[in-house]
N, CA and C atoms of all chains as a GROMACS GRO file, in nm:
protein
  606
    1MET      N    1  -0.686   1.876   3.190
    1MET     CA    2  -0.768   1.872   3.068
    1MET      C    3  -0.756   1.734   3.001
    2ILE      N    4  -0.869   1.682   2.957
    2ILE     CA    5  -0.869   1.553   2.887
    2ILE      C    6  -0.847   1.580   2.739
    3SER      N    7  -0.749   1.510   2.682
    3SER     CA    8  -0.724   1.529   2.538
    3SER      C    9  -0.739   1.394   2.468
    4LEU      N   10  -0.846   1.381   2.393
    4LEU     CA   11  -0.872   1.257   2.320
    4LEU      C   12  -0.857   1.282   2.171
    5SER      N   13  -0.807   1.180   2.100
    5SER     CA   14  -0.802   1.191   1.954
    5SER      C   15  -0.945   1.181   1.901
    6HIS      N   16  -0.962   1.212   1.775
    6HIS     CA   17  -1.095   1.206   1.714
    6HIS      C   18  -1.151   1.063   1.727
    7PHE      N   19  -1.065   0.964   1.699
    7PHE     CA   20  -1.111   0.825   1.704
    7PHE      C   21  -1.146   0.782   1.846
    8SER      N   22  -1.059   0.810   1.942
    8SER     CA   23  -1.087   0.767   2.080
    8SER      C   24  -1.211   0.839   2.134
    9ALA      N   25  -1.230   0.966   2.097
    9ALA     CA   26  -1.351   1.037   2.140
    9ALA      C   27  -1.475   0.970   2.081
   10ALA      N   28  -1.465   0.927   1.954
   10ALA     CA   29  -1.580   0.860   1.889
   10ALA      C   30  -1.611   0.726   1.956
   11VAL      N   31  -1.507   0.653   1.996
   11VAL     CA   32  -1.528   0.522   2.061
   11VAL      C   33  -1.591   0.541   2.201
   12VAL      N   34  -1.542   0.639   2.276
   12VAL     CA   35  -1.599   0.666   2.409
   12VAL      C   36  -1.745   0.709   2.395
   13PHE      N   37  -1.769   0.796   2.300
   13PHE     CA   38  -1.906   0.842   2.271
   13PHE      C   39  -1.995   0.722   2.238
   14ALA      N   40  -1.946   0.634   2.148
   14ALA     CA   41  -2.022   0.517   2.104
   14ALA      C   42  -2.052   0.425   2.222
   15LEU      N   43  -1.956   0.408   2.311
   15LEU     CA   44  -1.973   0.319   2.425
   15LEU      C   45  -2.089   0.365   2.514
   16PHE      N   46  -2.085   0.492   2.556
   16PHE     CA   47  -2.188   0.540   2.649
   16PHE      C   48  -2.325   0.554   2.581
   17ALA      N   49  -2.326   0.600   2.458
   17ALA     CA   50  -2.454   0.613   2.386
   17ALA      C   51  -2.517   0.475   2.365
   18SER      N   52  -2.434   0.374   2.335
   18SER     CA   53  -2.485   0.238   2.312
   18SER      C   54  -2.545   0.179   2.439
   19VAL      N   55  -2.481   0.206   2.553
   19VAL     CA   56  -2.534   0.156   2.682
   19VAL      C   57  -2.674   0.213   2.704
   20VAL      N   58  -2.689   0.344   2.684
   20VAL     CA   59  -2.820   0.408   2.707
   20VAL      C   60  -2.922   0.358   2.604
   21PHE      N   61  -2.883   0.349   2.477
   21PHE     CA   62  -2.976   0.301   2.374
   21PHE      C   63  -3.020   0.158   2.405
   22GLY      N   64  -2.925   0.073   2.443
   22GLY     CA   65  -2.957  -0.067   2.473
   22GLY      C   66  -3.059  -0.078   2.586
   23ILE      N   67  -3.036  -0.003   2.693
   23ILE     CA   68  -3.125  -0.010   2.810
   23ILE      C   69  -3.263   0.045   2.778
   24THR      N   70  -3.267   0.155   2.705
   24THR     CA   71  -3.395   0.224   2.687
   24THR      C   72  -3.479   0.173   2.569
   25GLN      N   73  -3.415   0.111   2.472
   25GLN     CA   74  -3.490   0.076   2.351
   25GLN      C   75  -3.534  -0.070   2.343
   26ARG      N   76  -3.494  -0.152   2.437
   26ARG     CA   77  -3.534  -0.293   2.437
   26ARG      C   78  -3.585  -0.334   2.576
   27ASN      N   79  -3.658  -0.446   2.580
   27ASN     CA   80  -3.723  -0.486   2.706
   27ASN      C   81  -3.642  -0.584   2.791
   28SER      N   82  -3.608  -0.700   2.735
   28SER     CA   83  -3.540  -0.801   2.817
   28SER      C   84  -3.390  -0.775   2.822
   29ALA      N   85  -3.324  -0.832   2.924
   29ALA     CA   86  -3.181  -0.809   2.944
   29ALA      C   87  -3.099  -0.854   2.824
   30MET      N   88  -3.133  -0.971   2.770
   30MET     CA   89  -3.056  -1.022   2.656
   30MET      C   90  -3.073  -0.934   2.533
   31GLU      N   91  -3.196  -0.890   2.509
   31GLU     CA   92  -3.222  -0.799   2.395
   31GLU      C   93  -3.146  -0.668   2.413
   32GLN      N   94  -3.139  -0.620   2.537
   32GLN     CA   95  -3.069  -0.494   2.565
   32GLN      C   96  -2.920  -0.506   2.534
   33VAL      N   97  -2.861  -0.620   2.575
   33VAL     CA   98  -2.718  -0.642   2.549
   33VAL      C   99  -2.694  -0.650   2.398
   34LYS      N  100  -2.778  -0.727   2.330
   34LYS     CA  101  -2.761  -0.743   2.185
   34LYS      C  102  -2.776  -0.609   2.112
   35TYR      N  103  -2.877  -0.532   2.150
   35TYR     CA  104  -2.900  -0.404   2.083
   35TYR      C  105  -2.788  -0.303   2.115
   36GLY      N  106  -2.740  -0.308   2.239
   36GLY     CA  107  -2.627  -0.220   2.277
   36GLY      C  108  -2.503  -0.252   2.194
   37LEU      N  109  -2.476  -0.382   2.178
   37LEU     CA  110  -2.360  -0.422   2.097
   37LEU      C  111  -2.380  -0.384   1.950
   38TYR      N  112  -2.503  -0.399   1.902
   38TYR     CA  113  -2.534  -0.363   1.764
   38TYR      C  114  -2.511  -0.212   1.742
   39CYS      N  115  -2.561  -0.131   1.837
   39CYS     CA  116  -2.542   0.015   1.825
   39CYS      C  117  -2.394   0.051   1.827
   40PHE      N  118  -2.319  -0.014   1.918
   40PHE     CA  119  -2.176   0.015   1.928
   40PHE      C  120  -2.106  -0.019   1.796
   41ALA      N  121  -2.140  -0.136   1.741
   41ALA     CA  122  -2.078  -0.177   1.614
   41ALA      C  123  -2.114  -0.079   1.502
   42MET      N  124  -2.238  -0.032   1.501
   42MET     CA  125  -2.282   0.063   1.398
   42MET      C  126  -2.209   0.198   1.412
   43PHE      N  127  -2.196   0.244   1.538
   43PHE     CA  128  -2.126   0.372   1.562
   43PHE      C  129  -1.981   0.362   1.513
   44VAL      N  130  -1.911   0.257   1.560
   44VAL     CA  131  -1.769   0.245   1.527
   44VAL      C  132  -1.751   0.212   1.379
   45GLY      N  133  -1.840   0.126   1.326
   45GLY     CA  134  -1.836   0.097   1.182
   45GLY      C  135  -1.858   0.222   1.101
   46GLY      N  136  -1.951   0.306   1.146
   46GLY     CA  137  -1.979   0.433   1.077
   46GLY      C  138  -1.858   0.525   1.076
   47VAL      N  139  -1.781   0.522   1.185
   47VAL     CA  140  -1.658   0.604   1.192
   47VAL      C  141  -1.559   0.559   1.085
   48PHE      N  142  -1.543   0.426   1.073
   48PHE     CA  143  -1.450   0.374   0.971
   48PHE      C  144  -1.498   0.406   0.830
   49VAL      N  145  -1.627   0.387   0.806
   49VAL     CA  146  -1.682   0.414   0.671
   49VAL      C  147  -1.664   0.562   0.638
   50ALA      N  148  -1.702   0.650   0.732
   50ALA     CA  149  -1.690   0.794   0.708
   50ALA      C  150  -1.543   0.832   0.688
   51GLY      N  151  -1.453   0.769   0.765
   51GLY     CA  152  -1.309   0.796   0.752
   51GLY      C  153  -1.259   0.759   0.613
   52TRP      N  154  -1.300   0.641   0.565
   52TRP     CA  155  -1.256   0.599   0.431
   52TRP      C  156  -1.316   0.688   0.322
   53VAL      N  157  -1.442   0.726   0.338
   53VAL     CA  158  -1.506   0.815   0.239
   53VAL      C  159  -1.430   0.946   0.231
   54MET      N  160  -1.397   1.003   0.346
   54MET     CA  161  -1.324   1.132   0.347
   54MET      C  162  -1.184   1.115   0.288
   55ALA      N  163  -1.119   1.000   0.319
   55ALA     CA  164  -0.984   0.976   0.264
   55ALA      C  165  -0.989   0.964   0.112
   56LEU      N  166  -1.093   0.896   0.060
   56LEU     CA  167  -1.104   0.880  -0.085
   56LEU      C  168  -1.138   1.012  -0.154
   57ILE      N  169  -1.222   1.094  -0.088
   57ILE     CA  170  -1.256   1.226  -0.145
   57ILE      C  171  -1.131   1.313  -0.151
   58ARG      N  172  -1.046   1.301  -0.050
   58ARG     CA  173  -0.927   1.387  -0.040
   58ARG      C  174  -0.825   1.355  -0.149
   59ARG      N  175  -0.826   1.228  -0.199
   59ARG     CA  176  -0.726   1.188  -0.299
   59ARG      C  177  -0.746   1.259  -0.432
   60MET      N  178  -5.812   0.472   0.692
   60MET     CA  179  -5.956   0.458   0.708
   60MET      C  180  -5.987   0.410   0.851
   61ALA      N  181  -6.086   0.472   0.914
   61ALA     CA  182  -6.119   0.438   1.052
   61ALA      C  183  -6.181   0.299   1.060
   62LYS      N  184  -6.145   0.230   1.170
   62LYS     CA  185  -6.200   0.095   1.188
   62LYS      C  186  -6.347   0.105   1.231
   63PRO      N  187  -6.438   0.035   1.164
   63PRO     CA  188  -6.579   0.045   1.206
   63PRO      C  189  -6.600  -0.020   1.342
   64THR      N  190  -6.662   0.054   1.432
   64THR     CA  191  -6.691  -0.001   1.565
   64THR      C  192  -6.837   0.027   1.598
   65THR      N  193  -6.891  -0.059   1.677
   65THR     CA  194  -7.030  -0.038   1.719
   65THR      C  195  -7.033   0.056   1.838
   66ASP      N  196  -7.149   0.113   1.865
   66ASP     CA  197  -7.163   0.201   1.981
   66ASP      C  198  -7.135   0.126   2.110
   67LYS      N  199  -7.173  -0.002   2.112
   67LYS     CA  200  -7.153  -0.084   2.232
   67LYS      C  201  -7.002  -0.099   2.263
   68ALA      N  202  -6.925  -0.126   2.158
   68ALA     CA  203  -6.779  -0.143   2.174
   68ALA      C  204  -6.715  -0.012   2.218
   69LYS      N  205  -6.763   0.100   2.161
   69LYS     CA  206  -6.708   0.232   2.198
   69LYS      C  207  -6.736   0.261   2.345
   70ASN      N  208  -6.856   0.233   2.389
   70ASN     CA  209  -6.893   0.258   2.529
   70ASN      C  210  -6.812   0.172   2.624
   71ALA      N  211  -6.788   0.047   2.584
   71ALA     CA  212  -6.710  -0.045   2.668
   71ALA      C  213  -6.567   0.004   2.683
   72ALA      N  214  -6.509   0.053   2.573
   72ALA     CA  215  -6.370   0.104   2.577
   72ALA      C  216  -6.361   0.229   2.664
   73ALA      N  217  -6.462   0.316   2.653
   73ALA     CA  218  -6.462   0.440   2.731
   73ALA      C  219  -6.479   0.410   2.880
   74ALA      N  220  -6.562   0.312   2.910
   74ALA     CA  221  -6.588   0.278   3.051
   74ALA      C  222  -6.467   0.215   3.118
   75SER      N  223  -6.387   0.138   3.042
   75SER     CA  224  -6.271   0.071   3.101
   75SER      C  225  -6.156   0.167   3.129
   76GLY      N  226  -6.156   0.288   3.070
   76GLY     CA  227  -6.052   0.388   3.095
   76GLY      C  228  -5.929   0.363   3.011
   77PRO      N  229  -5.824   0.449   3.028
   77PRO     CA  230  -5.704   0.432   2.946
   77PRO      C  231  -5.632   0.301   2.979
   78GLU      N  232  -5.561   0.250   2.877
   78GLU     CA  233  -5.492   0.122   2.896
   78GLU      C  234  -5.382   0.132   3.003
   79TYR      N  235  -5.311   0.246   3.001
   79TYR     CA  236  -5.204   0.270   3.099
   79TYR      C  237  -5.236   0.397   3.178
   80PRO      N  238  -5.308   0.386   3.287
   80PRO     CA  239  -5.347   0.507   3.362
   80PRO      C  240  -5.225   0.578   3.421
   81LEU      N  241  -5.233   0.710   3.421
   81LEU     CA  242  -5.122   0.792   3.474
   81LEU      C  243  -5.121   0.784   3.627
   82THR      N  244  -5.012   0.735   3.680
   82THR     CA  245  -5.000   0.725   3.826
   82THR      C  246  -4.905   0.834   3.877
   83ARG      N  247  -4.898   0.849   4.009
   83ARG     CA  248  -4.806   0.949   4.065
   83ARG      C  249  -4.661   0.912   4.034
   84MET      N  250  -4.632   0.782   4.040
   84MET     CA  251  -4.495   0.735   4.012
   84MET      C  252  -4.456   0.763   3.867
   85ALA      N  253  -4.554   0.759   3.775
   85ALA     CA  254  -4.524   0.786   3.634
   85ALA      C  255  -4.486   0.931   3.611
   86VAL      N  256  -4.516   1.018   3.707
   86VAL     CA  257  -4.476   1.160   3.699
   86VAL      C  258  -4.346   1.182   3.776
   87VAL      N  259  -4.338   1.121   3.894
   87VAL     CA  260  -4.222   1.142   3.982
   87VAL      C  261  -4.095   1.076   3.923
   88ALA      N  262  -4.109   0.952   3.872
   88ALA     CA  263  -3.990   0.879   3.823
   88ALA      C  264  -3.914   0.953   3.712
   89PRO      N  265  -3.983   1.004   3.608
   89PRO     CA  266  -3.905   1.078   3.507
   89PRO      C  267  -3.844   1.208   3.559
   90LEU      N  268  -3.914   1.272   3.654
   90LEU     CA  269  -3.858   1.396   3.712
   90LEU      C  270  -3.730   1.366   3.790
   91VAL      N  271  -3.736   1.260   3.871
   91VAL     CA  272  -3.616   1.220   3.947
   91VAL      C  273  -3.507   1.175   3.850
   92GLY      N  274  -3.549   1.102   3.745
   92GLY     CA  275  -3.453   1.055   3.644
   92GLY      C  276  -3.387   1.170   3.570
   93TRP      N  277  -3.460   1.278   3.551
   93TRP     CA  278  -3.400   1.395   3.484
   93TRP      C  279  -3.300   1.464   3.578
   94LEU      N  280  -3.342   1.482   3.704
   94LEU     CA  281  -3.253   1.552   3.799
   94LEU      C  282  -3.128   1.469   3.830
   95ILE      N  283  -3.148   1.339   3.856
   95ILE     CA  284  -3.035   1.250   3.885
   95ILE      C  285  -3.035   1.142   3.779
   96PRO      N  286  -2.940   1.144   3.686
   96PRO     CA  287  -2.939   1.043   3.579
   96PRO      C  288  -2.950   0.901   3.637
   97GLY      N  289  -3.044   0.824   3.584
   97GLY     CA  290  -3.066   0.686   3.631
   97GLY      C  291  -3.150   0.679   3.758
   98GLY      N  292  -3.178   0.794   3.819
   98GLY     CA  293  -3.253   0.798   3.945
   98GLY      C  294  -3.394   0.743   3.932
   99GLY      N  295  -3.456   0.767   3.818
   99GLY     CA  296  -3.592   0.717   3.794
   99GLY      C  297  -3.595   0.566   3.795
  100HIS      N  298  -3.496   0.505   3.731
  100HIS     CA  299  -3.488   0.359   3.726
  100HIS      C  300  -3.460   0.302   3.865
  101ILE      N  301  -3.371   0.370   3.940
  101ILE     CA  302  -3.338   0.323   4.075
  101ILE      C  303  -3.463   0.333   4.164
  102LEU      N  304  -3.539   0.440   4.149
  102LEU     CA  305  -3.664   0.459   4.224
  102LEU      C  306  -3.763   0.346   4.193
  103LEU      N  307  -3.760   0.298   4.069
  103LEU     CA  308  -3.851   0.191   4.027
  103LEU      C  309  -3.790   0.051   4.050
  104LYS      N  310  -3.682   0.049   4.128
  104LYS     CA  311  -3.614  -0.076   4.166
  104LYS      C  312  -3.548  -0.148   4.048
  105ARG      N  313  -3.516  -0.075   3.942
  105ARG     CA  314  -3.435  -0.131   3.833
  105ARG      C  315  -3.291  -0.085   3.858
  106TYR      N  316  -3.230  -0.145   3.961
  106TYR     CA  317  -3.101  -0.095   4.010
  106TYR      C  318  -2.989  -0.107   3.906
  107GLY      N  319  -2.983  -0.223   3.841
  107GLY     CA  320  -2.876  -0.244   3.743
  107GLY      C  321  -2.881  -0.142   3.631
  108ARG      N  322  -3.000  -0.127   3.574
  108ARG     CA  323  -3.018  -0.031   3.463
  108ARG      C  324  -2.991   0.111   3.510
  109GLY      N  325  -3.040   0.143   3.631
  109GLY     CA  326  -3.021   0.278   3.686
  109GLY      C  327  -2.874   0.312   3.703
  110ILE      N  328  -2.798   0.218   3.757
  110ILE     CA  329  -2.655   0.245   3.781
  110ILE      C  330  -2.581   0.259   3.647
  111LEU      N  331  -2.615   0.175   3.549
  111LEU     CA  332  -2.550   0.186   3.418
  111LEU      C  333  -2.581   0.320   3.352
  112LEU      N  334  -2.707   0.365   3.364
  112LEU     CA  335  -2.745   0.495   3.307
  112LEU      C  336  -2.673   0.608   3.379
  113LEU      N  337  -2.666   0.597   3.513
  113LEU     CA  338  -2.596   0.699   3.593
  113LEU      C  339  -2.450   0.710   3.549
  114VAL      N  340  -2.384   0.596   3.541
  114VAL     CA  341  -2.241   0.595   3.506
  114VAL      C  342  -2.223   0.653   3.363
  115SER      N  343  -2.308   0.610   3.270
  115SER     CA  344  -2.292   0.654   3.130
  115SER      C  345  -2.311   0.805   3.115
  116VAL      N  346  -2.421   0.856   3.172
  116VAL     CA  347  -2.452   0.999   3.154
  116VAL      C  348  -2.352   1.086   3.230
  117VAL      N  349  -2.321   1.047   3.355
  117VAL     CA  350  -2.227   1.127   3.435
  117VAL      C  351  -2.088   1.124   3.371
  118ALA      N  352  -2.045   1.006   3.325
  118ALA     CA  353  -1.912   0.997   3.263
  118ALA      C  354  -1.906   1.083   3.137
  119MET      N  355  -2.011   1.078   3.055
  119MET     CA  356  -2.011   1.160   2.933
  119MET      C  357  -2.005   1.308   2.967
  120PHE      N  358  -2.081   1.348   3.069
  120PHE     CA  359  -2.084   1.489   3.108
  120PHE      C  360  -1.947   1.534   3.161
  121LEU      N  361  -1.887   1.450   3.247
  121LEU     CA  362  -1.757   1.488   3.305
  121LEU      C  363  -1.646   1.488   3.200
  122ILE      N  364  -1.652   1.391   3.108
  122ILE     CA  365  -1.552   1.390   3.000
  122ILE      C  366  -1.569   1.517   2.914
  123GLY      N  367  -1.693   1.553   2.888
  123GLY     CA  368  -1.721   1.677   2.813
  123GLY      C  369  -1.661   1.799   2.881
  124LEU      N  370  -1.680   1.806   3.013
  124LEU     CA  371  -1.622   1.919   3.088
  124LEU      C  372  -1.469   1.912   3.085
  125GLY      N  373  -1.416   1.789   3.100
  125GLY     CA  374  -1.271   1.769   3.098
  125GLY      C  375  -1.208   1.809   2.965
  126MET      N  376  -1.285   1.798   2.859
  126MET     CA  377  -1.235   1.836   2.726
  126MET      C  378  -1.257   1.986   2.699
  127GLN      N  379  -1.291   2.060   2.804
  127GLN     CA  380  -1.315   2.205   2.796
  127GLN      C  381  -1.437   2.239   2.711
  128GLY      N  382  -1.536   2.149   2.717
  128GLY     CA  383  -1.661   2.177   2.645
  128GLY      C  384  -1.734   2.294   2.708
  129ARG      N  385  -1.810   2.363   2.627
  129ARG     CA  386  -1.880   2.483   2.674
  129ARG      C  387  -2.020   2.446   2.723
  130ILE      N  388  -2.061   2.507   2.833
  130ILE     CA  389  -2.197   2.490   2.885
  130ILE      C  390  -2.281   2.608   2.834
  131TYR      N  391  -2.393   2.576   2.769
  131TYR     CA  392  -2.481   2.682   2.718
  131TYR      C  393  -2.565   2.740   2.831
  132LYS      N  394  -2.586   2.870   2.824
  132LYS     CA  395  -2.673   2.938   2.921
  132LYS      C  396  -2.809   2.961   2.856
  133PRO      N  397  -2.914   2.985   2.938
  133PRO     CA  398  -3.044   3.015   2.876
  133PRO      C  399  -3.031   3.135   2.783
  134ASN      N  400  -3.086   3.124   2.665
  134ASN     CA  401  -3.070   3.234   2.568
  134ASN      C  402  -3.188   3.235   2.472
  135GLY      N  403  -3.205   3.344   2.406
  135GLY     CA  404  -3.316   3.356   2.309
  135GLY      C  405  -3.264   3.402   2.175
  136GLY      N  406  -3.141   3.364   2.144
  136GLY     CA  407  -3.079   3.410   2.021
  136GLY      C  408  -3.086   3.310   1.908
  137ASP      N  409  -2.971   3.270   1.862
  137ASP     CA  410  -2.958   3.175   1.751
  137ASP      C  411  -3.022   3.041   1.787
  138ILE      N  412  -3.087   2.977   1.689
  138ILE     CA  413  -3.157   2.850   1.715
  138ILE      C  414  -3.061   2.742   1.764
  139LEU      N  415  -2.938   2.740   1.713
  139LEU     CA  416  -2.842   2.639   1.757
  139LEU      C  417  -2.800   2.661   1.903
  140GLU      N  418  -2.795   2.789   1.944
  140GLU     CA  419  -2.763   2.821   2.084
  140GLU      C  420  -2.878   2.774   2.175
  141ILE      N  421  -3.001   2.793   2.129
  141ILE     CA  422  -3.118   2.751   2.209
  141ILE      C  423  -3.118   2.598   2.222
  142LEU      N  424  -3.094   2.529   2.109
  142LEU     CA  425  -3.093   2.382   2.112
  142LEU      C  426  -2.977   2.330   2.196
  143GLY      N  427  -2.866   2.400   2.194
  143GLY     CA  428  -2.752   2.363   2.279
  143GLY      C  429  -2.789   2.370   2.426
  144PHE      N  430  -2.862   2.475   2.462
  144PHE     CA  431  -2.908   2.490   2.601
  144PHE      C  432  -3.005   2.377   2.637
  145VAL      N  433  -3.099   2.346   2.546
  145VAL     CA  434  -3.197   2.238   2.572
  145VAL      C  435  -3.124   2.106   2.595
  146GLY      N  436  -3.024   2.078   2.513
  146GLY     CA  437  -2.945   1.956   2.530
  146GLY      C  438  -2.872   1.955   2.663
  147ASP      N  439  -2.806   2.064   2.696
  147ASP     CA  440  -2.729   2.072   2.821
  147ASP      C  441  -2.817   2.055   2.944
  148VAL      N  442  -2.934   2.119   2.943
  148VAL     CA  443  -3.020   2.119   3.062
  148VAL      C  444  -3.080   1.979   3.085
  149GLY      N  445  -3.073   1.894   2.984
  149GLY     CA  446  -3.120   1.755   2.999
  149GLY      C  447  -3.040   1.679   3.103
  150ALA      N  448  -2.921   1.723   3.132
  150ALA     CA  449  -2.838   1.654   3.232
  150ALA      C  450  -2.885   1.681   3.375
  151GLY      N  451  -2.986   1.765   3.391
  151GLY     CA  452  -3.049   1.788   3.522
  151GLY      C  453  -2.956   1.852   3.623
  152ALA      N  454  -2.938   1.786   3.737
  152ALA     CA  455  -2.859   1.843   3.847
  152ALA      C  456  -2.715   1.870   3.805
  153LEU      N  457  -2.663   1.789   3.713
  153LEU     CA  458  -2.525   1.809   3.666
  153LEU      C  459  -2.512   1.946   3.598
  154TYR      N  460  -2.614   1.983   3.521
  154TYR     CA  461  -2.613   2.113   3.453
  154TYR      C  462  -2.613   2.226   3.556
  155PHE      N  463  -2.705   2.215   3.654
  155PHE     CA  464  -2.715   2.322   3.754
  155PHE      C  465  -2.587   2.331   3.838
  156LEU      N  466  -2.528   2.214   3.869
  156LEU     CA  467  -2.402   2.213   3.944
  156LEU      C  468  -2.292   2.283   3.862
  157ALA      N  469  -2.288   2.251   3.734
  157ALA     CA  470  -2.186   2.314   3.647
  157ALA      C  471  -2.205   2.465   3.640
  158ARG      N  472  -2.331   2.508   3.635
  158ARG     CA  473  -2.357   2.653   3.630
  158ARG      C  474  -2.318   2.721   3.762
  159ILE      N  475  -2.353   2.653   3.875
  159ILE     CA  476  -2.321   2.710   4.007
  159ILE      C  477  -2.169   2.718   4.024
  160MET      N  478  -2.098   2.612   3.984
  160MET     CA  479  -1.953   2.608   4.002
  160MET      C  480  -1.879   2.684   3.891
  161ASP      N  481  -1.955   2.736   3.796
  161ASP     CA  482  -1.897   2.813   3.685
  161ASP      C  483  -1.803   2.727   3.599
  162TRP      N  484  -1.841   2.599   3.580
  162TRP     CA  485  -1.764   2.512   3.492
  162TRP      C  486  -1.812   2.532   3.347
  163GLY      N  487  -1.730   2.489   3.254
  163GLY     CA  488  -1.769   2.495   3.114
  163GLY      C  489  -1.777   2.636   3.061
  164ASN      N  490  -1.691   2.723   3.114
  164ASN     CA  491  -1.691   2.862   3.071
  164ASN      C  492  -1.572   2.897   2.983
  165ALA      N  493  -1.481   2.799   2.968
  165ALA     CA  494  -1.359   2.827   2.891
  165ALA      C  495  -1.394   2.850   2.744
  166MET      N  496  -1.336   2.951   2.686
  166MET     CA  497  -1.362   2.981   2.545
  166MET      C  498  -1.249   2.924   2.461
  167ALA      N  499  -1.224   2.793   2.477
  167ALA     CA  500  -1.117   2.729   2.400
  167ALA      C  501  -1.165   2.702   2.258
  168ALA      N  502  -1.083   2.739   2.163
  168ALA     CA  503  -1.120   2.717   2.022
  168ALA      C  504  -1.030   2.608   1.965
  169ASN      N  505  -1.053   2.484   2.008
  169ASN     CA  506  -0.979   2.372   1.950
  169ASN      C  507  -1.074   2.255   1.930
  170ALA      N  508  -1.027   2.152   1.859
  170ALA     CA  509  -1.114   2.038   1.825
  170ALA      C  510  -1.163   1.969   1.951
  171SER      N  511  -1.076   1.955   2.051
  171SER     CA  512  -1.112   1.885   2.173
  171SER      C  513  -1.229   1.954   2.244
  172ALA      N  514  -1.226   2.087   2.250
  172ALA     CA  515  -1.335   2.162   2.314
  172ALA      C  516  -1.465   2.144   2.236
  173ASP      N  517  -1.454   2.130   2.105
  173ASP     CA  518  -1.572   2.109   2.021
  173ASP      C  519  -1.633   1.972   2.049
  174TYR      N  520  -1.548   1.870   2.063
  174TYR     CA  521  -1.598   1.737   2.099
  174TYR      C  522  -1.661   1.742   2.238
  175GLY      N  523  -1.596   1.815   2.328
  175GLY     CA  524  -1.646   1.826   2.466
  175GLY      C  525  -1.786   1.885   2.470
  176LYS      N  526  -1.806   1.989   2.389
  176LYS     CA  527  -1.939   2.054   2.381
  176LYS      C  528  -2.043   1.952   2.335
  177THR      N  529  -2.006   1.869   2.238
  177THR     CA  530  -2.097   1.766   2.186
  177THR      C  531  -2.125   1.661   2.294
  178PHE      N  532  -2.022   1.622   2.368
  178PHE     CA  533  -2.040   1.525   2.477
  178PHE      C  534  -2.141   1.579   2.580
  179LEU      N  535  -2.128   1.707   2.614
  179LEU     CA  536  -2.218   1.767   2.713
  179LEU      C  537  -2.362   1.767   2.665
  180ILE      N  538  -2.382   1.805   2.540
  180ILE     CA  539  -2.518   1.810   2.484
  180ILE      C  540  -2.577   1.670   2.476
  181VAL      N  541  -2.498   1.574   2.426
  181VAL     CA  542  -2.550   1.438   2.409
  181VAL      C  543  -2.577   1.372   2.544
  182ALA      N  544  -2.495   1.402   2.645
  182ALA     CA  545  -2.522   1.348   2.780
  182ALA      C  546  -2.661   1.391   2.826
  183GLY      N  547  -2.695   1.517   2.802
  183GLY     CA  548  -2.828   1.568   2.839
  183GLY      C  549  -2.938   1.501   2.759
  184LEU      N  550  -2.917   1.485   2.629
  184LEU     CA  551  -3.020   1.424   2.544
  184LEU      C  552  -3.042   1.277   2.581
  185LEU      N  553  -2.933   1.207   2.611
  185LEU     CA  554  -2.946   1.067   2.653
  185LEU      C  555  -3.021   1.058   2.786
  186ASN      N  556  -3.000   1.158   2.872
  186ASN     CA  557  -3.071   1.157   3.000
  186ASN      C  558  -3.221   1.181   2.979
  187PHE      N  559  -3.257   1.260   2.879
  187PHE     CA  560  -3.400   1.278   2.847
  187PHE      C  561  -3.461   1.144   2.804
  188ILE      N  562  -3.387   1.067   2.723
  188ILE     CA  563  -3.436   0.936   2.678
  188ILE      C  564  -3.453   0.843   2.800
  189ALA      N  565  -3.355   0.847   2.891
  189ALA     CA  566  -3.361   0.762   3.010
  189ALA      C  567  -3.481   0.800   3.098
  190ALA      N  568  -3.509   0.931   3.108
  190ALA     CA  569  -3.623   0.977   3.189
  190ALA      C  570  -3.754   0.930   3.124
  191ALA      N  571  -3.762   0.936   2.992
  191ALA     CA  572  -3.882   0.888   2.921
  191ALA      C  573  -3.899   0.738   2.942
  192ASP      N  574  -3.788   0.666   2.946
  192ASP     CA  575  -3.792   0.521   2.970
  192ASP      C  576  -3.846   0.492   3.111
  193ALA      N  577  -3.802   0.572   3.208
  193ALA     CA  578  -3.853   0.555   3.346
  193ALA      C  579  -4.003   0.579   3.350
  194HIS      N  580  -4.051   0.674   3.272
  194HIS     CA  581  -4.195   0.702   3.263
  194HIS      C  582  -4.269   0.580   3.209
  195HIS      N  583  -4.215   0.518   3.105
  195HIS     CA  584  -4.278   0.400   3.046
  195HIS      C  585  -4.280   0.282   3.142
  196ILE      N  586  -4.171   0.266   3.217
  196ILE     CA  587  -4.167   0.156   3.315
  196ILE      C  588  -4.272   0.179   3.424
  197ALA      N  589  -4.281   0.305   3.471
  197ALA     CA  590  -4.377   0.335   3.577
  197ALA      C  591  -4.521   0.316   3.530
  198LEU      N  592  -4.545   0.343   3.401
  198LEU     CA  593  -4.681   0.324   3.346
  198LEU      C  594  -4.714   0.176   3.330
  199GLY      N  595  -4.610   0.094   3.318
  199GLY     CA  596  -4.632  -0.050   3.296
  199GLY      C  597  -4.623  -0.088   3.150
  200LYS      N  598  -4.581   0.006   3.065
  200LYS     CA  599  -4.567  -0.023   2.922
  200LYS      C  600  -4.444  -0.110   2.897
  201LYS      N  601  -4.347  -0.102   2.989
  201LYS     CA  602  -4.220  -0.173   2.972
  201LYS      C  603  -4.186  -0.247   3.102
  202PRO      N  604  -4.134  -0.370   3.093
  202PRO     CA  605  -4.100  -0.442   3.218
  202PRO      C  606  -3.981  -0.382   3.291
   0.00000   0.00000   0.00000
């Protein structure tokens, strides 16, 4: 059985989803790489933002 | 507001036919892409993209199974159960293989299994996007 923490699961999810988004949503190879990296940064950045929001709400 | 056009312009547009005519490959590529993730792109000679899509979707699906994610069966009950099935079946042959091998049947009630279920559904949904992309490439809408 694979046991991933919430964060590592989110990063793995972000990696594969970003690859597919990059390939399917842009035309040229360079645009695909840039968009894939942008999606990955947004996914992981969103995890940090949501984590801090939940931590602040909990206080 | 509709753009004013003359009868002559309308007739010319109708005579030239659709901008992207539906070809046999535009039907076959998304079907192959649905059954085998990335297969549509590989069929259209986009080998790099096809292999990356194959690795991404298959890895997500296998990680989902490894995390004891649940595979949805065809059902007509709760809307979330139906949508879960639609997401899962997007993985094509992987879904049917999992059903045949009776994988994804564990009723584990932990966070990891919940993430796994999400991984399985999203792998299928991403494969639907990849199949639609193969359709666009075959039509000539995308290089």
